[in-house]
C-alpha positions as CSV (number, residue, x, y, z in Angstrom):
1,M,-117.1,135.7,325.0
2,A,-113.7,137.0,324.6
3,T,-114.5,140.5,323.6
4,N,-111.9,141.7,326.5
5,D,-109.8,139.7,325.6
6,N,-110.0,140.9,322.2
7,L,-109.5,144.5,323.3
8,R,-106.8,143.8,325.0
9,E,-105.1,142.3,322.5
10,V,-105.8,145.1,320.2
11,E,-104.4,147.4,322.9
12,R,-101.1,145.3,323.3
13,M,-100.4,145.9,319.6
14,R,-100.9,149.4,319.3
15,E,-98.2,149.6,322.4
16,M,-95.8,147.3,320.3
17,L,-96.3,150.0,317.4
18,Y,-96.4,153.1,319.2
19,G,-94.9,152.7,322.6
20,K,-97.2,152.8,326.0
21,A,-97.5,156.6,325.8
22,K,-100.3,157.4,323.5
23,P,-99.6,159.9,320.8
24,E,-101.6,163.2,321.1
25,P,-103.8,162.7,317.8
26,T,-104.1,165.7,316.0
27,V,-106.5,163.8,313.6
28,A,-108.8,161.5,314.2
29,A,-107.2,158.1,314.3
30,K,-107.4,156.1,311.9
31,P,-108.6,152.8,313.1
32,I,-106.3,149.6,312.6
33,A,-109.0,147.0,313.5
34,T,-112.8,147.0,314.0
35,L,-115.0,144.7,316.1
36,D,-118.0,143.0,315.9
37,R,-119.7,143.2,319.2
38,K,-122.0,140.3,318.1
39,S,-119.6,137.7,316.4
40,G,-116.6,138.8,318.4
41,Q,-114.9,139.1,314.9
42,V,-112.3,141.6,314.6
43,D,-111.3,142.7,311.3
44,V,-107.7,144.0,310.8
45,T,-106.5,146.3,308.5
46,D,-104.6,146.0,305.1
47,E,-101.9,148.6,307.2
48,I,-101.6,146.3,309.6
49,V,-101.2,143.4,307.6
50,G,-98.7,144.8,305.7
51,I,-96.5,145.8,308.7
52,F,-96.8,142.0,309.9
53,T,-96.0,140.6,306.1
54,K,-93.4,143.0,305.0
55,P,-90.5,141.6,307.2
56,V,-91.7,138.2,306.6
57,V,-91.7,138.7,302.7
58,E,-88.2,140.4,303.1
59,R,-86.8,137.5,305.4
60,A,-88.3,135.2,302.8
61,V,-86.7,136.7,299.8
62,K,-83.3,137.2,301.8
63,D,-83.8,133.5,302.4
64,L,-84.8,132.3,298.6
65,Q,-82.5,134.5,297.1
66,P,-79.7,132.5,296.5
67,A,-82.1,129.5,295.3
68,L,-83.5,132.2,293.1
69,V,-80.4,133.1,291.6
70,T,-78.9,129.1,291.4
71,V,-82.2,128.8,289.4
72,I,-82.0,131.4,287.1
73,E,-78.6,131.0,286.4
74,Q,-79.7,126.9,285.7
75,T,-82.5,128.3,283.5
76,T,-79.9,130.9,281.7
77,T,-77.6,128.3,281.3
78,D,-80.0,125.6,279.9
79,L,-81.7,128.3,277.7
80,A,-78.4,129.5,276.1
81,K,-77.1,125.7,275.8
82,E,-80.7,125.1,274.0
83,T,-80.6,128.0,271.5
84,G,-76.9,127.6,270.8
85,K,-77.6,124.2,269.7
86,E,-80.5,125.5,267.7
87,L,-78.0,127.9,266.5
88,Q,-75.2,125.5,266.0
89,D,-77.8,122.9,264.0
90,G,-78.9,125.9,261.9
91,L,-75.1,126.9,261.0
92,D,-74.4,123.3,260.2
93,K,-77.1,123.0,257.8
94,A,-76.2,126.3,255.9
95,L,-72.7,125.1,255.9
96,A,-73.7,122.0,254.6
97,E,-76.2,123.4,252.0
98,Q,-73.2,125.8,251.0
99,K,-71.0,123.0,250.9
100,K,-73.5,120.8,248.9
101,S,-73.7,123.7,246.5
102,A,-70.1,124.6,246.0
103,A,-69.4,121.2,245.2
104,E,-72.1,121.0,242.6
105,T,-70.9,124.3,241.1
106,L,-67.4,123.1,241.4
107,T,-68.5,119.8,239.2
108,T,-70.2,121.8,236.8
109,L,-67.6,123.9,236.3
110,Q,-64.7,121.3,236.2
111,T,-66.9,119.5,233.4
112,D,-67.2,122.9,231.4
113,I,-63.0,123.1,232.1
114,N,-62.6,119.8,231.1
115,K,-64.5,120.1,227.9
116,Q,-62.9,123.3,227.0
117,V,-59.4,121.8,227.8
118,A,-60.3,118.7,225.4
119,D,-61.8,120.9,222.6
120,L,-58.5,122.9,222.9
121,G,-56.0,120.2,223.3
122,Q,-58.3,118.5,219.9
123,L,-57.8,122.1,218.1
124,A,-53.6,121.9,218.9
125,H,-53.8,118.6,217.9
126,Q,-55.4,120.0,214.6
127,V,-53.4,123.6,214.4
128,R,-49.8,122.4,214.4
129,P,-47.4,124.9,212.3
130,I,-46.2,124.2,209.1
131,E,-42.9,125.5,208.3
132,V,-42.1,125.3,204.3
133,R,-38.6,126.2,203.6
134,T,-37.5,127.2,199.8
135,E,-34.7,128.7,197.8
136,R,-36.2,132.3,198.0
137,N,-37.8,132.0,201.8
138,T,-39.1,130.1,204.6
139,V,-43.0,130.5,205.5
140,Q,-44.6,129.3,208.3
141,L,-48.2,128.6,207.9
142,K,-50.7,128.4,211.5
143,G,-54.1,127.8,211.5
144,V,-56.3,124.4,210.6
145,N,-55.3,122.5,207.5
146,H,-56.8,119.6,205.5
147,A,-55.5,116.3,206.1
148,K,-54.2,116.2,202.8
149,F,-52.8,119.6,202.7
150,E,-49.2,118.4,203.5
151,N,-49.5,115.9,200.4
152,L,-50.7,118.4,198.3
153,L,-48.1,120.7,199.2
154,K,-45.3,118.4,198.6
155,I,-46.8,117.4,195.3
156,V,-46.6,120.7,194.2
157,G,-43.5,121.4,195.5
158,A,-42.3,118.9,193.5
159,R,-43.5,120.4,190.2
160,L,-46.0,117.8,189.6
161,P,-49.4,118.9,188.1
162,V,-52.0,117.4,190.8
163,F,-55.7,116.4,190.1
164,M,-57.7,116.9,193.4
165,V,-60.8,115.3,193.7
166,G,-63.8,115.3,196.4
167,P,-66.9,116.2,197.0
168,A,-68.1,120.1,196.9
169,G,-67.3,122.3,199.8
170,T,-64.3,120.7,201.0
171,G,-61.8,123.2,200.6
172,K,-60.3,122.4,197.5
173,T,-59.7,125.9,196.2
174,A,-58.5,127.1,199.5
175,G,-56.2,124.3,199.7
176,A,-54.3,125.4,196.7
177,E,-54.4,129.1,197.6
178,K,-53.0,128.2,200.7
179,V,-50.1,126.5,198.5
180,A,-49.5,129.4,196.7
181,Q,-49.3,131.2,199.9
182,A,-46.8,128.4,201.5
183,L,-44.3,128.8,198.1
184,G,-44.4,132.4,197.9
185,L,-46.2,132.2,194.3
186,D,-48.7,134.5,192.9
187,F,-52.3,132.6,192.4
188,W,-54.0,132.3,189.4
189,A,-57.7,130.7,189.0
190,M,-60.3,130.1,186.4
191,S,-63.3,128.1,186.5
192,V,-64.4,126.1,183.4
193,G,-67.6,124.2,182.3
194,S,-69.1,123.1,179.2
195,Q,-69.2,126.5,177.1
196,T,-65.1,127.0,178.3
197,S,-63.6,127.3,174.7
198,K,-59.7,127.3,174.2
199,A,-59.5,131.2,173.7
200,D,-60.7,131.4,177.5
201,I,-57.3,129.2,178.4
202,F,-55.0,130.3,175.7
203,G,-55.7,134.1,175.0
204,Y,-56.9,135.3,171.6
205,K,-55.9,137.9,169.1
206,D,-58.7,140.6,168.1
207,A,-59.9,141.9,164.7
208,Q,-56.9,144.6,165.3
209,G,-54.5,142.1,166.2
210,N,-54.0,142.5,169.5
211,Y,-53.6,139.7,171.7
212,H,-55.6,139.2,174.9
213,G,-54.0,137.2,177.5
214,T,-55.5,135.1,180.0
215,A,-54.8,133.6,183.8
216,F,-53.3,130.7,182.3
217,R,-50.8,132.5,180.2
218,Q,-50.0,135.0,183.0
219,A,-49.2,132.0,185.3
220,Y,-47.2,130.0,182.7
221,E,-44.9,132.6,181.7
222,N,-44.5,134.6,184.5
223,G,-44.7,132.0,187.2
224,G,-47.1,131.2,189.9
225,I,-49.7,128.6,190.4
226,F,-52.6,128.2,188.1
227,L,-55.8,126.7,189.6
228,L,-58.3,124.8,186.8
229,D,-61.6,124.5,188.7
230,E,-64.2,121.8,188.2
231,A,-62.2,120.7,185.6
232,D,-64.5,117.9,185.1
233,A,-67.3,120.1,184.0
234,G,-65.1,121.2,181.0
235,N,-65.1,120.7,177.7
236,A,-62.3,117.3,177.3
237,N,-61.6,118.4,173.7
238,V,-60.6,121.8,174.8
239,L,-58.9,120.6,178.1
240,V,-56.6,118.4,175.7
241,G,-54.8,121.8,174.8
242,L,-53.1,121.6,178.4
243,N,-51.4,118.1,177.3
244,A,-48.8,119.9,175.4
245,A,-48.4,122.9,178.1
246,L,-47.7,120.2,180.5
247,S,-45.8,117.7,178.8
248,N,-43.7,119.7,176.4
249,G,-43.0,122.7,178.4
250,Y,-43.9,125.2,175.9
251,V,-47.0,126.3,174.4
252,F,-47.7,128.0,171.0
253,F,-50.4,131.1,172.5
254,P,-51.7,132.9,169.6
255,D,-49.0,135.6,169.6
256,K,-45.9,133.6,170.0
257,Q,-44.4,130.6,171.6
258,I,-44.0,130.8,175.3
259,K,-41.9,128.7,177.4
260,M,-43.2,127.3,180.7
261,H,-41.5,129.7,183.5
262,D,-39.5,127.3,186.6
263,N,-42.2,129.0,189.3
264,F,-45.4,127.5,186.9
265,R,-47.6,124.9,189.1
266,M,-50.8,123.5,187.8
267,I,-53.9,122.4,190.0
268,A,-57.1,120.9,188.8
269,T,-60.3,120.5,190.9
270,A,-62.9,118.1,190.2
271,N,-66.1,116.5,192.0
272,T,-65.5,112.9,189.8
273,F,-62.4,111.6,188.5
274,G,-63.0,112.2,184.9
275,N,-65.2,109.3,184.5
276,G,-68.3,111.0,183.8
277,A,-71.3,112.0,185.6
278,S,-72.4,110.4,189.0
279,R,-75.4,110.5,191.2
280,Q,-74.8,113.7,193.1
281,Y,-72.6,115.3,189.9
282,V,-74.9,114.8,186.8
283,G,-73.4,117.6,184.8
284,R,-70.0,116.4,184.8
285,N,-67.8,115.1,181.3
286,Q,-65.7,112.0,181.1
287,L,-62.1,113.8,180.1
288,D,-59.5,112.5,177.9
289,A,-57.3,109.6,179.2
290,A,-54.1,111.3,178.0
291,T,-55.1,114.6,179.8
292,L,-55.7,112.6,183.0
293,D,-52.6,110.7,182.7
294,R,-50.6,114.1,183.1
295,F,-51.8,114.4,186.5
296,V,-51.0,113.3,190.4
297,V,-54.9,112.3,191.5
298,L,-54.9,113.2,195.4
299,T,-58.7,112.7,196.8
300,W,-59.7,115.5,199.0
301,D,-62.9,114.4,201.2
302,I,-64.5,116.2,203.8
303,D,-62.0,116.6,206.8
304,S,-63.9,116.0,210.2
305,Q,-61.4,118.8,211.6
306,I,-62.4,121.3,209.3
307,E,-65.6,121.0,209.5
308,E,-65.5,121.1,213.2
309,A,-63.8,124.5,212.6
310,L,-66.3,125.8,210.6
311,A,-69.0,124.8,213.5
312,T,-68.8,128.1,215.0
313,G,-70.6,130.4,217.4
314,S,-73.1,129.1,220.4
315,F,-74.6,126.3,218.3
316,G,-72.2,125.4,216.2
317,K,-71.5,121.9,217.4
318,R,-74.9,120.9,218.3
319,W,-75.7,122.2,214.6
320,L,-72.9,119.9,213.2
321,K,-74.9,116.7,214.9
322,V,-77.6,117.5,212.7
323,V,-75.4,118.3,209.7
324,R,-73.8,114.8,210.1
325,A,-77.1,113.2,210.7
326,V,-78.7,114.5,207.8
327,R,-75.6,113.7,205.7
328,N,-75.6,110.2,207.0
329,Q,-79.1,109.6,206.2
330,A,-79.6,111.3,203.0
331,I,-76.4,110.2,201.3
332,D,-75.3,106.9,202.7
333,E,-78.6,105.2,203.5
334,L,-81.3,106.9,200.9
335,E,-78.6,107.2,198.5
336,L,-80.0,110.7,197.4
337,R,-79.2,112.9,194.6
338,A,-78.1,115.5,196.6
339,V,-74.9,117.5,198.3
340,V,-74.5,117.8,202.2
341,S,-71.1,119.9,202.3
342,P,-69.1,121.5,205.2
343,R,-70.6,125.0,203.7
344,A,-74.1,123.7,205.3
345,T,-72.4,123.5,208.8
346,L,-70.7,126.8,208.1
347,R,-73.9,128.8,206.8
348,G,-76.6,126.8,209.6
349,S,-73.9,128.2,212.3
350,V,-74.1,131.5,211.3
351,L,-77.7,131.7,210.8
352,L,-78.2,130.0,214.3
353,D,-76.0,132.9,215.8
354,S,-77.7,135.7,214.0
355,G,-80.9,134.8,215.9
356,L,-83.0,132.7,213.1
357,D,-84.9,129.9,214.5
358,F,-83.5,126.1,214.2
359,T,-86.6,125.0,211.7
360,D,-86.0,128.0,209.7
361,V,-82.0,127.5,209.5
362,L,-83.0,123.6,209.0
363,E,-85.0,124.7,205.7
364,V,-82.6,127.1,204.1
365,A,-79.4,125.9,205.0
366,L,-79.6,122.2,204.9
367,I,-83.4,120.9,203.6
368,A,-84.2,123.0,200.7
369,N,-82.0,120.9,198.3
370,M,-83.3,117.6,199.4
371,P,-85.5,115.9,196.8
372,E,-89.1,116.8,198.1
373,A,-90.4,113.1,199.0
374,E,-87.5,112.8,201.4
375,R,-87.8,115.9,203.3
376,A,-90.2,115.0,206.1
377,I,-88.3,111.6,207.2
378,L,-85.0,114.2,207.0
379,R,-86.9,116.6,208.9
380,T,-87.4,113.7,211.5
381,T,-83.5,112.9,211.5
382,A,-82.5,116.3,212.2
383,Q,-84.5,117.3,215.0
384,A,-83.9,114.4,216.6
385,A,-80.2,115.0,216.2
386,W,-81.0,118.8,217.5
387,D,-82.7,117.8,220.8
388,L,-80.1,115.6,222.0
389,T,-78.5,116.7,225.0
390,S,-74.9,117.9,224.9
391,E,-72.1,114.9,225.3
392,A,-69.7,114.7,228.1
393,A,-66.4,116.1,227.6
394,P,-63.9,113.8,225.3
395,K,-61.5,111.7,227.5
396,R,-59.1,112.2,225.2
397,K,-56.0,114.2,226.6
398,Y,-53.4,115.8,224.4
399,T,-50.1,116.0,227.1
400,K,-47.4,116.9,224.1
401,K,-47.0,120.0,221.6
402,A,-48.3,119.0,218.5
403,P,-45.2,118.6,216.3
404,E,-44.0,121.6,213.7
405,V,-43.8,120.2,210.1
406,T,-40.7,121.1,208.2
407,L,-40.5,120.6,204.5
408,D,-37.7,120.8,202.1
409,L,-39.2,121.8,198.8
410,D,-35.7,122.2,196.9
411,A,-34.7,118.8,198.4
412,L,-37.9,117.2,197.3
413,K,-37.8,118.6,194.1
414,N,-34.8,117.0,193.2
415,V,-36.3,113.6,193.4
416,Y,-38.5,114.2,191.0
417,D,-36.6,116.4,188.7
418,G,-33.5,115.1,186.9
419,D,-32.7,117.9,184.6
420,D,-32.8,122.0,184.6
421,D,-36.2,122.6,182.7
422,G,-38.4,121.2,185.7
423,V,-40.8,119.1,183.1
424,D,-38.5,115.9,183.0
425,G,-41.1,113.0,182.8
426,F,-44.2,115.0,181.4
């Protein structure tokens, strides 16, 4: 057994800790180790273990510290790089999505801008100013004008009576009134029908002998434009009375004879050429050939530009496609006795913008006057046109300003008028 050796070893350890001189114990000394006499095993206390291991641990830490710092720095660097890469990838992805979204938005905006520019260019092409010079003044007309307006203005400016023929709702009356504005003349209008009498045109005397005048008398005597609206609906025999007024330059009114004023102009409007009823206009009469011969005939059809200008509001352009599709099928294909005029375009646009549902607007503004047997097929055509997606912006570009039209009507008048009475050739 190594019992004595173990005790000596313990003693040596005590001396290392406390020196050779044993301290005076003031309290019971705490054993630093215990001896198992049977086995000779010595159990060292945790305090002794700590005393011996602390320097070793401190030295190990001191030796390992540079390596640990290097490892920590490398780990931090690697982690920062990995985190930075993830952040960069995330930023790149977000930036790419933003760029894609911005590009899509820009494309949409560019498409809208191109369409608006094209629409404005087309409108600018339509809305070209017309400057009218007369001996009294100079008038500049702005806005959308019918394609035949300049012709109408020139004919009236040359003091020739005009017979305007075109479908209902094409702006014949508005065109005539605008001519009066351009020439600085008063405007008088009268609609005629089968019951219109000579007294309605030339006036009459009552039982007391008082004369009662008419719009025609006012224009004929004092100057101005007289519009005979719906002329082909009037009594042909009554209208013959206008022959002398136009050809002779004077009229025997019930009260006295009146010479035609120098600034008297006459415009008649009709839906037919005076040859009698048609499929759409069954109430029209044949007009006397001598009466028709007094007029210059000017065809006044539906003007696509005018109709587009009437297609107002958020749904105007879309509704216009419906109107044109129904018009094409009803009039051209089915040959129905119906009228699909630009008035339907205007009414439908206004009603849609006021909040009415498409199906309701279709009925009240377009289908109601169609033959009942064909309404179903026309509804299908209208719905298909309404469901079509919006067309791409027109490719047509307008790079030049629309030219200004200048009409010298005094010079034009001299071409037709060889003397001073203004009625030569009638």
